[in-house]
C-alpha positions as CSV (number, residue, x, y, z in Angstrom):
1,M,129.9,149.7,116.7
2,S,128.1,146.5,117.3
3,D,131.1,145.1,117.7
4,F,132.7,147.3,120.7
5,V,129.0,146.7,122.1
6,T,129.4,142.7,122.7
7,V,133.4,143.4,123.3
8,A,132.1,145.5,126.5
9,T,128.9,142.9,127.0
10,I,130.6,139.9,126.8
11,D,133.3,141.8,130.0
12,E,130.5,141.9,131.9
13,I,129.0,139.0,131.5
14,P,129.3,135.2,131.9
15,P,130.4,133.2,128.4
16,G,127.1,131.5,128.4
17,E,125.7,134.9,128.5
18,R,128.3,136.3,125.7
19,I,126.1,133.6,123.4
20,V,123.3,134.9,123.6
21,V,124.4,138.3,122.7
22,E,125.8,137.6,120.1
23,F,123.2,136.0,118.6
24,K,120.3,138.4,119.2
25,R,123.4,140.7,117.3
């Protein structure tokens, strides 16, 4: 489930922010 949320977030935010999302995950 976390993977699905992360992917959805990556699609909405820039690649740079994606790193922050995965780190907080």
